[in-house]
C-alpha positions in Angstrom: -3.4 11.5 3.8 -3.8 12.1 7.5 -7.8 13.2 6.4 -10.1 10.4 7.7 -12.1 8.6 5.1 -10.1 10.2 2.3 -9.1 6.9 0.4 -10.1 7.0 -3.0 -8.4 4.6 -5.3 -5.3 3.0 -3.8 -4.7 -0.1 -1.7 -1.5 -1.4 -0.2 -0.1 -4.8 0.7 2.1 -4.5 3.6 5.1 -6.9 3.7 6.2 -5.5 7.3 4.4 -4.6 10.3 3.8 -0.9 9.9 2.6 0.3 13.4 2.4 3.8 12.1 -0.9 2.9 10.5 -2.4 1.5 13.6 -5.2 3.0 15.4 -4.0 5.3 18.2 -7.0 7.4 18.9 -10.0 9.0 17.4 -8.1 11.8 16.5 -5.5 9.3 14.8 -7.4 6.5 13.5 -5.0 4.9 11.3 -5.9 2.8 8.2 -8.4 0.0 7.8 -7.3 -3.5 7.0 -9.8 -4.9 4.5 -8.1 -8.1 3.0 -5.8 -10.9 3.3 -3.7 -12.8 0.8 -4.5 -16.2 0.9 -2.9 -17.5 -2.1 -0.2 -16.3 -4.4 2.2 -14.9 -1.7 5.2 -15.7 -4.2 3.7 -13.1 -6.5 3.4 -10.4 -3.7 7.1 -11.2 -2.5 8.4 -10.8 -6.2 6.6 -7.4 -6.4 8.4 -6.4 -2.9 11.9 -7.1 -4.8 11.4 -4.8 -7.9 13.8 -1.9 -8.4 12.2 1.4 -6.6 12.9 5.0 -6.7 11.6 8.2 -5.3 9.6 10.5 -7.9 9.1 14.4 -7.0 5.7 15.4 -7.7 3.7 18.8 -7.2 2.3 16.9 -4.2 5.7 16.2 -2.5 8.0 13.2 -3.2 6.4 9.8 -3.7 8.8 7.3 -2.0 9.4 3.6 -3.2 7.6 3.7 -6.6 8.5 1.0 -8.8 10.9 1.7 -11.8 8.7 -0.2 -13.9 4.9 0.1 -13.2 3.4 -3.0 -11.9 0.0 -3.9 -13.4 -2.3 -6.3 -11.4 -4.7 -7.9 -13.8 -6.9 -10.1 -11.8 -7.9 -10.0 -8.2 -10.5 -12.4 -6.9 -12.8 -12.1 -3.8 -13.8 -15.1 -1.5 
């Protein structure tokens, strides 16, 4: 959402630059970057290639949703 500090349980791995998510001003703070893929980029690239579609919901249309759910079974923190 556009509401600051509204993140709850999602994270995103950006495969491209997304300047629309960058800090612009106090009124448009953007989104925080809190991690980096340091190993396993082939897995990230494979996830980026899966078939996607748009899903209409009561909240609007969710874009680029994987047709088959992607389940992350392990994440490590260094």
